[in-house]
TIVO-2410 file (N, C-alpha, C; in nm, 3 decimals):
# residues 87
REC num residu      c1      c2      c3 atome chaine
REC   1      M   0.087  -0.115  -0.004     N      A
REC   1      M  -0.004   0.002  -0.001    CA      A
REC   1      M   0.085   0.126   0.001     C      A
REC   2      K   0.054   0.217  -0.084     N      A
REC   2      K   0.137   0.338  -0.102    CA      A
REC   2      K   0.106   0.438   0.018     C      A
REC   3      K   0.220   0.489   0.073     N      A
REC   3      K   0.200   0.587   0.179    CA      A
REC   3      K   0.164   0.723   0.119     C      A
REC   4      I   0.067   0.787   0.188     N      A
REC   4      I   0.026   0.930   0.146    CA      A
REC   4      I   0.122   1.029   0.208     C      A
REC   5      S   0.172   1.116   0.127     N      A
REC   5      S   0.266   1.218   0.178    CA      A
REC   5      S   0.182   1.333   0.250     C      A
REC   6      T   0.245   1.400   0.336     N      A
REC   6      T   0.181   1.509   0.406    CA      A
REC   6      T   0.133   1.625   0.312     C      A
REC   7      I   0.209   1.642   0.205     N      A
REC   7      I   0.178   1.742   0.106    CA      A
REC   7      I   0.049   1.705   0.031     C      A
REC   8      V   0.038   1.580  -0.002     N      A
REC   8      V  -0.087   1.535  -0.073    CA      A
REC   8      V  -0.204   1.543   0.026     C      A
REC   9      L  -0.186   1.507   0.141     N      A
REC   9      L  -0.287   1.519   0.249    CA      A
REC   9      L  -0.335   1.660   0.267     C      A
REC  10      F  -0.240   1.754   0.278     N      A
REC  10      F  -0.276   1.890   0.292    CA      A
REC  10      F  -0.350   1.943   0.162     C      A
REC  11      Q  -0.306   1.894   0.050     N      A
REC  11      Q  -0.376   1.939  -0.076    CA      A
REC  11      Q  -0.521   1.890  -0.071     C      A
REC  12      Y  -0.544   1.768  -0.037     N      A
REC  12      Y  -0.684   1.724  -0.040    CA      A
REC  12      Y  -0.767   1.788   0.079     C      A
REC  13      L  -0.699   1.810   0.185     N      A
REC  13      L  -0.775   1.877   0.294    CA      A
REC  13      L  -0.817   2.024   0.250     C      A
REC  14      S  -0.730   2.086   0.177     N      A
REC  14      S  -0.750   2.221   0.131    CA      A
REC  14      S  -0.866   2.217   0.026     C      A
REC  15      L  -0.869   2.118  -0.060     N      A
REC  15      L  -0.981   2.101  -0.152    CA      A
REC  15      L  -1.112   2.078  -0.069     C      A
REC  16      L  -1.111   2.004   0.029     N      A
REC  16      L  -1.228   1.983   0.113    CA      A
REC  16      L  -1.272   2.110   0.181     C      A
REC  17      V  -1.181   2.192   0.220     N      A
REC  17      V  -1.211   2.310   0.280    CA      A
REC  17      V  -1.287   2.409   0.179     C      A
REC  18      I  -1.229   2.410   0.055     N      A
REC  18      I  -1.288   2.492  -0.051    CA      A
REC  18      I  -1.427   2.449  -0.077     C      A
REC  19      M  -1.448   2.316  -0.090     N      A
REC  19      M  -1.586   2.267  -0.123    CA      A
REC  19      M  -1.681   2.286  -0.014     C      A
REC  20      I  -1.638   2.249   0.106     N      A
REC  20      I  -1.734   2.270   0.231    CA      A
REC  20      I  -1.765   2.415   0.249     C      A
REC  21      G  -1.663   2.493   0.242     N      A
REC  21      G  -1.684   2.642   0.256    CA      A
REC  21      G  -1.772   2.701   0.155     C      A
REC  22      G  -1.766   2.652   0.029     N      A
REC  22      G  -1.849   2.695  -0.076    CA      A
REC  22      G  -1.996   2.659  -0.053     C      A
REC  23      F  -2.013   2.533  -0.025     N      A
REC  23      F  -2.152   2.491   0.002    CA      A
REC  23      F  -2.209   2.551   0.126     C      A
REC  24      Y  -2.128   2.581   0.236     N      A
REC  24      Y  -2.171   2.655   0.346    CA      A
REC  24      Y  -2.211   2.794   0.304     C      A
REC  25      G  -2.138   2.856   0.214     N      A
REC  25      G  -2.170   2.991   0.163    CA      A
REC  25      G  -2.295   2.990   0.090     C      A
REC  26      I  -2.320   2.886   0.009     N      A
REC  26      I  -2.445   2.882  -0.066    CA      A
REC  26      I  -2.562   2.878   0.030     C      A
REC  27      L  -2.550   2.801   0.133     N      A
REC  27      L  -2.653   2.794   0.235    CA      A
REC  27      L  -2.675   2.922   0.319     C      A
REC  28      L  -2.552   2.978   0.350     N      A
REC  28      L  -2.561   3.102   0.425    CA      A
REC  28      L  -2.624   3.209   0.348     C      A
REC  29      F  -2.602   3.220   0.225     N      A
REC  29      F  -2.656   3.332   0.137    CA      A
REC  29      F  -2.786   3.293   0.072     C      A
REC  30      K  -2.866   3.205   0.136     N      A
REC  30      K  -2.990   3.155   0.061    CA      A
REC  30      K  -3.086   3.261   0.025     C      A
REC  31      N  -3.081   3.379   0.091     N      A
REC  31      N  -3.174   3.484   0.053    CA      A
REC  31      N  -3.113   3.583  -0.045     C      A
REC  32      N  -2.993   3.561  -0.090     N      A
REC  32      N  -2.923   3.654  -0.182    CA      A
REC  32      N  -2.867   3.573  -0.296     C      A
REC  33      R  -2.933   3.573  -0.414     N      A
REC  33      R  -2.895   3.495  -0.521    CA      A
REC  33      R  -2.762   3.538  -0.579     C      A
REC  34      N  -2.734   3.675  -0.580     N      A
REC  34      N  -2.613   3.718  -0.634    CA      A
REC  34      N  -2.489   3.676  -0.558     C      A
REC  35      L  -2.503   3.674  -0.417     N      A
REC  35      L  -2.392   3.623  -0.339    CA      A
REC  35      L  -2.376   3.466  -0.350     C      A
REC  36      Q  -2.482   3.401  -0.387     N      A
REC  36      Q  -2.467   3.259  -0.406    CA      A
REC  36      Q  -2.388   3.238  -0.540     C      A
REC  37      I  -2.421   3.306  -0.639     N      A
REC  37      I  -2.351   3.289  -0.770    CA      A
REC  37      I  -2.206   3.333  -0.750     C      A
REC  38      I  -2.177   3.434  -0.672     N      A
REC  38      I  -2.032   3.468  -0.649    CA      A
REC  38      I  -1.963   3.356  -0.573     C      A
REC  39      T  -2.033   3.299  -0.484     N      A
REC  39      T  -1.976   3.191  -0.406    CA      A
REC  39      T  -1.951   3.067  -0.492     C      A
REC  40      I  -2.037   3.040  -0.583     N      A
REC  40      I  -2.021   2.926  -0.679    CA      A
REC  40      I  -1.900   2.956  -0.766     C      A
REC  41      F  -1.887   3.084  -0.816     N      A
REC  41      F  -1.775   3.124  -0.897    CA      A
REC  41      F  -1.648   3.109  -0.824     C      A
REC  42      C  -1.638   3.149  -0.701     N      A
REC  42      C  -1.523   3.135  -0.613    CA      A
REC  42      C  -1.482   2.990  -0.590     C      A
REC  43      M  -1.580   2.908  -0.576     N      A
REC  43      M  -1.564   2.761  -0.564    CA      A
REC  43      M  -1.499   2.699  -0.687     C      A
REC  44      S  -1.545   2.745  -0.801     N      A
REC  44      S  -1.497   2.703  -0.930    CA      A
REC  44      S  -1.359   2.741  -0.954     C      A
REC  45      V  -1.330   2.864  -0.923     N      A
REC  45      V  -1.187   2.921  -0.948    CA      A
REC  45      V  -1.097   2.853  -0.847     C      A
REC  46      G  -1.139   2.827  -0.724     N      A
REC  46      G  -1.056   2.760  -0.614    CA      A
REC  46      G  -1.033   2.613  -0.669     C      A
REC  47      Y  -1.128   2.544  -0.725     N      A
REC  47      Y  -1.106   2.413  -0.773    CA      A
REC  47      Y  -1.012   2.409  -0.886     C      A
REC  48      L  -1.017   2.502  -0.980     N      A
REC  48      L  -0.929   2.516  -1.094    CA      A
REC  48      L  -0.781   2.547  -1.044     C      A
REC  49      I  -0.769   2.637  -0.956     N      A
REC  49      I  -0.639   2.666  -0.901    CA      A
REC  49      I  -0.578   2.545  -0.827     C      A
REC  50      W  -0.667   2.477  -0.744     N      A
REC  50      W  -0.628   2.362  -0.676    CA      A
REC  50      W  -0.577   2.256  -0.771     C      A
REC  51      G  -0.654   2.229  -0.874     N      A
REC  51      G  -0.614   2.127  -0.968    CA      A
REC  51      G  -0.484   2.150  -1.033     C      A
REC  52      I  -0.457   2.277  -1.075     N      A
REC  52      I  -0.330   2.311  -1.142    CA      A
REC  52      I  -0.213   2.296  -1.039     C      A
REC  53      A  -0.229   2.344  -0.917     N      A
REC  53      A  -0.129   2.337  -0.821    CA      A
REC  53      A  -0.107   2.189  -0.786     C      A
REC  54      H  -0.206   2.108  -0.771     N      A
REC  54      H  -0.189   1.966  -0.743    CA      A
REC  54      H  -0.107   1.893  -0.847     C      A
REC  55      H  -0.133   1.914  -0.978     N      A
REC  55      H  -0.067   1.848  -1.075    CA      A
REC  55      H   0.076   1.909  -1.095     C      A
REC  56      I   0.094   2.031  -1.064     N      A
REC  56      I   0.238   2.079  -1.074    CA      A
REC  56      I   0.314   2.009  -0.959     C      A
REC  57      T   0.256   1.991  -0.848     N      A
REC  57      T   0.325   1.925  -0.733    CA      A
REC  57      T   0.352   1.777  -0.768     C      A
REC  58      E   0.252   1.718  -0.833     N      A
REC  58      E   0.265   1.572  -0.866    CA      A
REC  58      E   0.362   1.547  -0.993     C      A
REC  59      K   0.399   1.662  -1.057     N      A
REC  59      K   0.475   1.664  -1.179    CA      A
REC  59      K   0.401   1.593  -1.292     C      A
REC  60      T   0.275   1.608  -1.295     N      A
REC  60      T   0.186   1.552  -1.398    CA      A
REC  60      T   0.114   1.661  -1.474     C      A
REC  61      F   0.161   1.783  -1.471     N      A
REC  61      F   0.094   1.902  -1.529    CA      A
REC  61      F   0.114   1.902  -1.676     C      A
REC  62      H   0.006   1.927  -1.749     N      A
REC  62      H  -0.005   1.940  -1.887    CA      A
REC  62      H  -0.117   2.039  -1.925     C      A
REC  63      I  -0.108   2.097  -2.040     N      A
REC  63      I  -0.219   2.192  -2.077    CA      A
REC  63      I  -0.358   2.115  -2.084     C      A
REC  64      K  -0.352   1.992  -2.107     N      A
REC  64      K  -0.486   1.910  -2.111    CA      A
REC  64      K  -0.552   1.915  -1.971     C      A
REC  65      I  -0.465   1.919  -1.868     N      A
REC  65      I  -0.508   1.921  -1.734    CA      A
REC  65      I  -0.584   2.056  -1.710     C      A
REC  66      V  -0.533   2.163  -1.757     N      A
REC  66      V  -0.598   2.287  -1.741    CA      A
REC  66      V  -0.732   2.297  -1.812     C      A
REC  67      I  -0.733   2.241  -1.932     N      A
REC  67      I  -0.860   2.237  -2.005    CA      A
REC  67      I  -0.958   2.153  -1.929     C      A
REC  68      E  -0.915   2.031  -1.889     N      A
REC  68      E  -1.009   1.947  -1.815    CA      A
REC  68      E  -1.065   2.019  -1.686     C      A
REC  69      Y  -0.986   2.078  -1.607     N      A
REC  69      Y  -1.033   2.139  -1.480    CA      A
REC  69      Y  -1.120   2.258  -1.514     C      A
REC  70      T  -1.085   2.336  -1.614     N      A
REC  70      T  -1.163   2.445  -1.660    CA      A
REC  70      T  -1.301   2.405  -1.708     C      A
REC  71      L  -1.306   2.300  -1.790     N      A
REC  71      L  -1.445   2.254  -1.841    CA      A
REC  71      L  -1.519   2.199  -1.720     C      A
REC  72      L  -1.461   2.111  -1.639     N      A
REC  72      L  -1.537   2.052  -1.536    CA      A
REC  72      L  -1.584   2.162  -1.432     C      A
REC  73      S  -1.507   2.256  -1.397     N      A
REC  73      S  -1.553   2.364  -1.303    CA      A
REC  73      S  -1.653   2.450  -1.370     C      A
REC  74      T  -1.653   2.473  -1.501     N      A
REC  74      T  -1.751   2.553  -1.569    CA      A
REC  74      T  -1.884   2.470  -1.575     C      A
REC  75      V  -1.881   2.349  -1.612     N      A
REC  75      V  -2.006   2.269  -1.615    CA      A
REC  75      V  -2.073   2.256  -1.488     C      A
REC  76      V  -1.993   2.224  -1.382     N      A
REC  76      V  -2.053   2.213  -1.248    CA      A
REC  76      V  -2.108   2.347  -1.197     C      A
REC  77      A  -2.037   2.452  -1.218     N      A
REC  77      A  -2.083   2.582  -1.177    CA      A
REC  77      A  -2.216   2.620  -1.252     C      A
REC  78      T  -2.225   2.595  -1.376     N      A
REC  78      T  -2.342   2.621  -1.455    CA      A
REC  78      T  -2.459   2.541  -1.399     C      A
REC  79      L  -2.434   2.409  -1.383     N      A
REC  79      L  -2.539   2.327  -1.325    CA      A
REC  79      L  -2.591   2.372  -1.190     C      A
REC  80      L  -2.495   2.413  -1.106     N      A
REC  80      L  -2.541   2.466  -0.976    CA      A
REC  80      L  -2.625   2.596  -0.988     C      A
REC  81      I  -2.588   2.687  -1.072     N      A
REC  81      I  -2.654   2.809  -1.097    CA      A
REC  81      I  -2.793   2.783  -1.152     C      A
REC  82      I  -2.800   2.680  -1.250     N      A
REC  82      I  -2.932   2.647  -1.304    CA      A
REC  82      I  -3.029   2.586  -1.197     C      A
REC  83      L  -2.961   2.504  -1.113     N      A
REC  83      L  -3.048   2.441  -0.996    CA      A
REC  83      L  -3.094   2.549  -0.894     C      A
REC  84      L  -3.009   2.654  -0.878     N      A
REC  84      L  -3.046   2.763  -0.786    CA      A
REC  84      L  -3.166   2.839  -0.849     C      A
REC  85      S  -3.157   2.865  -0.978     N      A
REC  85      S  -3.262   2.939  -1.043    CA      A
REC  85      S  -3.395   2.862  -1.038     C      A
REC  86      M  -3.388   2.740  -1.019     N      A
REC  86      M  -3.514   2.651  -1.023    CA      A
REC  86      M  -3.590   2.659  -0.887     C      A
REC  87      T  -3.520   2.707  -0.784     N      A
REC  87      T  -3.580   2.707  -0.653    CA      A
REC  87      T  -3.644   2.843  -0.623     C      A
***
């Protein structure tokens, strides 16, 4: 079994903080749609930056990684905003 380094553990804990903080922000700003959208945008940017930093650390960084993280964060942010507009 491969041992997890403290750097990787810190990276995934920081991703968890970004996501939990974002979802908490969405719930906290339930009465203000604009702040919810800003929170979703911040989560997406945080995820994108986290992904790039993670792959640079792992030495697996490539432009395809940037495109993948950008597309995924854009799609998820769009879906969350659509779901918010339905409520």
